[in-house]
C-alpha positions as CSV (number, residue, x, y, z in Angstrom):
1,M,26.6,-13.1,19.3
2,K,28.6,-10.5,22.1
3,N,26.9,-6.8,21.2
4,I,29.1,-4.3,23.1
5,F,27.5,-1.0,21.9
6,H,27.4,0.7,24.9
7,I,28.8,3.7,27.3
8,S,31.3,3.2,29.9
9,V,30.0,3.6,33.3
10,W,33.7,3.3,35.0
11,L,34.6,6.3,32.9
12,L,32.0,8.5,34.6
13,I,33.8,7.2,37.9
14,F,37.2,8.3,36.4
15,I,36.0,11.4,35.6
16,L,34.5,12.1,39.1
17,T,38.2,11.2,40.4
18,I,39.4,13.8,38.0
19,L,36.8,16.4,39.3
20,V,37.7,16.1,42.7
21,L,41.3,16.6,42.3
22,P,42.5,20.0,43.1
23,G,43.0,22.1,39.7
24,K,41.5,19.7,37.7
25,A,38.0,21.3,37.2
26,D,35.9,24.4,37.8
27,M,32.6,22.5,37.8
28,D,30.3,22.5,40.3
29,R,31.4,18.8,41.9
30,S,28.1,18.6,43.9
31,K,26.1,18.6,40.7
32,T,28.1,16.6,39.0
33,K,28.3,14.0,41.8
34,K,24.3,14.0,41.6
35,G,24.4,13.6,38.1
36,I,26.5,10.3,38.1
37,K,24.4,8.7,41.1
38,S,21.3,9.4,38.9
39,F,23.1,7.7,36.0
40,E,24.0,4.7,37.9
41,K,20.3,4.3,38.9
42,E,19.3,4.5,35.2
43,Q,17.6,8.2,35.7
44,W,18.3,9.7,32.7
45,D,16.6,12.8,32.7
46,E,17.8,13.6,36.3
47,S,21.3,12.8,35.4
48,L,21.3,14.9,32.1
49,Q,19.7,17.8,34.2
50,H,22.4,17.4,36.8
51,F,25.1,17.3,33.8
52,Q,23.8,20.2,32.2
53,D,23.6,22.4,35.5
54,A,27.3,21.6,36.3
55,L,28.3,22.6,32.8
56,L,27.0,26.2,33.4
57,D,29.6,27.1,35.7
58,D,32.1,26.2,32.9
59,P,30.5,25.7,29.2
60,E,33.6,24.5,27.3
61,H,34.8,21.8,29.7
62,P,35.2,18.6,28.0
63,V,34.2,16.5,30.7
64,G,30.7,18.2,31.0
65,H,29.8,17.6,27.4
66,Y,30.8,14.1,27.6
67,N,28.8,13.7,30.7
68,V,25.7,15.2,28.9
69,G,26.3,13.0,25.8
70,E,26.6,10.1,27.8
71,S,22.9,10.9,29.4
72,L,21.6,11.8,26.0
73,Y,22.7,8.7,24.6
74,K,21.0,6.7,27.2
75,K,17.7,8.4,26.3
76,K,18.3,7.6,22.7
77,N,18.7,11.4,21.7
78,Y,21.7,10.2,19.3
79,E,21.8,13.4,17.3
80,E,22.3,15.5,20.5
81,A,24.7,13.1,21.9
82,L,26.7,13.3,18.7
83,K,27.3,17.0,19.5
84,S,28.3,16.9,23.0
85,Y,30.7,14.3,22.5
86,E,32.4,15.9,19.4
87,K,32.5,19.2,21.9
88,A,34.4,16.7,24.5
89,L,36.8,15.9,21.9
90,S,38.6,18.9,22.9
91,S,39.9,17.2,25.9
92,Q,44.0,16.7,26.0
93,D,43.5,13.3,28.1
94,I,44.4,10.3,25.8
95,A,42.5,7.8,27.8
96,M,39.3,10.4,27.5
97,R,39.8,10.8,23.9
98,E,39.9,7.2,23.0
99,K,36.3,6.6,24.8
100,I,34.8,9.3,23.5
101,Y,35.6,8.1,20.0
102,Y,34.2,4.7,20.9
103,N,31.3,6.2,22.0
104,L,31.0,8.1,18.5
105,G,31.4,4.7,16.8
106,N,28.2,3.3,19.1
107,T,26.5,6.6,18.2
108,Y,26.7,6.7,14.5
109,Y,26.0,2.9,14.5
110,Q,22.5,3.7,16.1
111,L,21.9,6.2,13.2
112,N,23.0,3.7,10.9
113,K,25.9,5.6,9.6
114,Y,28.1,2.8,9.6
115,Q,31.3,4.4,7.3
116,E,31.5,7.1,10.2
117,A,31.1,4.2,13.1
118,I,34.1,2.5,11.5
119,Q,35.8,5.5,11.3
120,S,35.4,6.1,14.9
121,Y,36.2,2.9,15.9
122,I,39.5,3.1,13.9
123,K,40.2,6.4,15.9
124,A,39.5,4.4,19.2
125,L,41.9,1.9,18.5
126,D,44.7,4.0,17.1
127,L,44.9,5.8,20.6
128,N,44.3,2.5,22.4
129,P,45.3,-0.9,20.4
130,E,44.0,-3.2,23.3
131,D,40.4,-1.8,23.4
132,Q,38.8,-5.0,23.0
133,D,35.4,-3.6,22.5
134,A,36.1,-1.2,19.5
135,K,37.7,-4.2,18.0
136,H,34.5,-6.3,18.5
137,N,32.1,-3.4,17.2
138,L,34.5,-2.4,14.4
139,E,34.1,-6.5,13.2
140,L,30.2,-6.3,13.8
141,V,30.0,-3.1,11.5
142,R,32.0,-4.3,9.1
143,A,30.0,-7.6,8.8
144,K,27.1,-5.4,8.6
145,L,28.2,-3.4,5.5
146,K,29.2,-6.4,4.1
147,E,25.8,-8.2,4.6
148,M,24.2,-5.1,2.9
149,A,26.3,-5.0,0.1
150,E,25.8,-8.7,-0.7
151,K,22.2,-7.9,-0.2
152,Q,21.7,-5.2,-2.5
153,P,22.0,-6.8,-5.8
154,M,19.8,-9.7,-4.6
155,E,17.0,-7.1,-3.6
156,N,17.2,-5.1,-6.8
157,Q,16.8,-8.4,-9.0
158,Q,13.8,-9.4,-6.8
159,Q,12.4,-5.7,-7.3
160,Q,13.0,-5.6,-11.0
161,Q,11.3,-9.1,-11.1
162,Q,8.3,-7.6,-9.2
163,Q,7.9,-4.4,-11.2
164,Q,8.0,-7.0,-14.4
165,Q,5.5,-8.8,-12.8
166,N,3.1,-6.0,-12.0
167,G,3.5,-5.0,-15.7
168,N,2.7,-8.3,-17.0
169,Q,-0.3,-8.3,-14.6
170,Q,-1.3,-4.8,-15.8
171,Q,-1.0,-5.6,-19.5
172,S,-3.0,-8.9,-18.7
173,Q,-5.8,-6.8,-17.0
174,Q,-5.5,-4.4,-19.8
175,Q,-6.1,-6.9,-22.6
176,Q,-9.1,-8.4,-20.4
177,Q,-10.6,-5.1,-20.3
178,G,-10.3,-4.8,-24.1
179,S,-12.1,-8.2,-24.5
180,D,-14.8,-7.4,-22.2
181,Q,-15.3,-4.1,-24.2
182,E,-15.3,-5.8,-27.4
183,E,-17.7,-8.5,-26.3
184,Q,-19.7,-5.9,-25.0
185,E,-19.9,-3.8,-28.3
186,Q,-21.0,-7.1,-30.0
187,Q,-23.7,-7.8,-27.9
188,E,-24.8,-4.2,-28.2
189,N,-24.8,-4.7,-31.9
190,Q,-26.4,-8.2,-31.9
191,D,-29.4,-6.3,-29.8
192,Q,-29.7,-3.3,-32.0
193,Q,-29.7,-6.1,-34.9
194,Q,-32.4,-8.0,-33.5
195,Q,-34.4,-4.8,-32.3
196,A,-34.1,-3.9,-36.0
197,E,-35.4,-7.2,-37.3
198,Q,-38.4,-7.2,-34.8
199,G,-39.2,-3.8,-36.0
200,D,-39.2,-5.2,-39.9
201,E,-41.1,-8.1,-38.8
202,K,-43.7,-6.0,-37.0
203,Q,-44.1,-3.6,-39.8
204,E,-44.4,-6.6,-42.3
205,N,-47.3,-8.2,-40.0
206,E,-48.8,-4.7,-39.9
207,Q,-48.6,-4.4,-43.7
208,K,-50.1,-7.8,-44.4
209,S,-53.0,-6.7,-41.8
210,A,-53.9,-3.8,-43.8
211,K,-53.8,-5.1,-47.3
212,P,-57.5,-6.6,-47.2
213,Q,-58.8,-3.7,-46.3
214,E,-57.2,-2.0,-48.8
215,K,-58.6,-4.5,-51.2
216,Q,-62.4,-3.7,-50.0
217,K,-61.6,0.0,-50.3
218,E,-60.8,-0.7,-53.7
219,L,-63.8,-2.4,-54.6
220,T,-66.0,-0.3,-57.3
221,K,-69.7,0.1,-56.9
222,E,-70.3,-2.3,-60.4
223,E,-68.0,-5.1,-58.6
224,A,-69.8,-4.9,-55.4
225,E,-73.4,-5.4,-57.5
226,R,-72.2,-8.2,-59.4
227,I,-70.8,-9.8,-55.8
228,L,-74.3,-9.2,-54.4
229,Q,-76.2,-10.4,-57.3
230,A,-73.8,-13.8,-57.3
231,L,-74.9,-14.2,-53.6
232,K,-78.4,-13.9,-54.4
233,S,-78.3,-16.7,-57.1
234,E,-76.4,-19.0,-55.0
235,E,-79.1,-18.3,-52.1
236,K,-81.8,-19.4,-54.7
237,E,-80.1,-22.2,-55.5
238,N,-79.7,-23.7,-52.2
239,Q,-83.0,-23.1,-51.4
240,K,-84.2,-25.4,-54.2
241,L,-81.8,-28.0,-52.7
242,R,-83.3,-27.8,-49.5
243,Q,-86.9,-28.4,-50.7
244,V,-85.7,-31.3,-52.7
245,Q,-83.9,-32.9,-50.1
246,R,-86.7,-32.3,-47.3
247,P,-87.9,-36.1,-45.6
248,A,-91.5,-36.9,-46.7
249,G,-94.5,-36.8,-43.6
250,R,-95.6,-40.2,-42.2
251,A,-98.5,-41.9,-44.2
252,P,-102.2,-42.0,-42.5
253,V,-103.4,-45.4,-41.2
254,E,-106.8,-46.7,-41.8
255,K,-109.1,-46.7,-38.7
256,D,-109.1,-50.1,-36.8
257,W,-112.9,-50.6,-36.3
């Protein structure tokens, strides 16, 4: 696609012609010539310096401001270039004003100010309806605005979908966190219940172990004597049984002689 967002170098030559004519300008011609030579060599800083020096001789000269605007545009200092171009509009030359409006359109375009760019191209075409570059750039900017207008609803829809998706994701995360917290609380309750059951079982075992000792402590003196007497009687009976059941000794033999 053809792109003509540029400034016209031939206009500088036209301006130089104006400058060298007697009575047409009060700026220093040598400084302007040096500026044009540096500009043609794409030495933007040097050309800007020469043009600014030439403008010191006549601070209100529209040609001087236009030249400064050209160098600033090439340096991509678009905001300052706009100021210089607007000052150059004080020129009464129709051809020059048309070129200034054209370059204003290019500068506004670089700053993404598309409505201002369109208005500048229209003014350039009002002064010169045959300017094909201005027509082409005007159509490009209008197409750009149309594309942006059609793209905006789609971007808004995508943004809404993304926000809804983020909201659903956040809600899901919150639900998951709540579920995890509930599971953790249940586990803690189970652990506490298990610890309580273990404590009860331990206490019960301790109580069972302590019961025989408690019974022994509860025996009176008379009960202890009866138990001892019974044990002695039982021992005597056991001795009698052992005597009856003892095996007999071997019988003696007669002498064999």
